[in-house]
C-alpha positions, -999 to +999 in steps of 0.1 A: -625+774+177-625+750+148-637+777+125-606+798+133-584+769+126-600+764+092-595+801+083-559+799+095-553+768+073-569+786+043-546+816+048-516+793+050-525+775+018-530+808+000-496+820+012-480+787-001-498+792-035-484+827-037-448+815-034-426+822-064-393+810-078-371+832-099-345+821-124-320+834-149-321+814-181-297+809-210-305+793-243-283+772-264-282+767-302-314+766-322-322+735-342-347+727-369-363+694-378-374+691-414-381+662-438-354+657-465-362+648-501-367+612-491-391+621-464-367+614-435-366+638-406-332+656-404-320+678-375-298+708-384-286+739-365-303+771-377-278+798-389-289+834-387-277+864-408-272+899-396-257+891-362-289+878-346-272+846-334-239+863-324-249+869-288-262+846-262-300+845-257-311+848-221-341+859-201-355+858-166-383+835-155-406+839-125-429+810-117-457+806-092-483+778-088-504+790-118-483+812-140-449+818-155-436+853-163-408+858-189-388+890-190-370+891-224-374+926-238-354+919-270-370+885-277-370+878-315-400+855-308-421+881-289-418+857-259-420+882-230-451+883-207-472+863-183-489+830-192-508+803-175-489+771-165-500+735-167-482+709-146-470+680-167-454+660-139-438+666-105-417+698-108-424+699-146-445+725-163-455+738-198-469+771-210-478+785-244-471+822-252-487+841-281-475+874-293-479+899-322-452+902-348-426+909-360-416+873-354-385+853-361-401+822-376-434+834-390-447+863-411-477+871-388-483+864-351-459+844-329-465+814-306-440+795-285-443+764-263-422+765-232-415+733-213-393+730-181-384+705-155-367+712-122-335+692-116-322+678-083-296+706-081-324+733-083-317+743-119-344+740-146-339+723-180-360+742-205-371+738-241-387+764-263-406+754-295-416+784-315-442+781-343-421+781-375-428+784-412-403+781-441-409+804-471-397+795-505-389+817-535-418+803-555-442+816-527-451+783-510-446+777-473-440+747-451-442+743-414-412+729-396-401+722-360-377+746-344-365+740-308-340+756-284-328+739-253-314+757-223-309+759-185-321+782-158-302+789-126-321+799-095-317+835-084-303+841-049-324+824-023-347+805-047-346+768-050 
């Protein structure tokens, strides 16, 4: 009889691991951190031409114990798809997504770090950090930090 109990416990733990949470996410303004001429880091909002920043950026996020799946078909950072998760703390996770171009902040392939932490009200606070390069007229390039903060609301029934 003990063997049956062990099997039942194994099935229950597999079912728990398969649980998913679904969220609708909305991003805020995009910022850059770059060193000024004196070498001090300066934070500035990034302004886009051509209407790219005119509409709100949103996507859906589905999380289970081991992966996160992002559905954002029009992502300018090629951020849609499924990626492995690492747990950084209780109810806090990170993932890195790689994609082919065209990319918003690079000339070749894309990469974006996603971090999120569940809040006491069930929402997620999120931050995206895409790989970013600045190109100058003389042809040289410099990396810079770009980041976007946002929140995710649990879809009906998920918390």
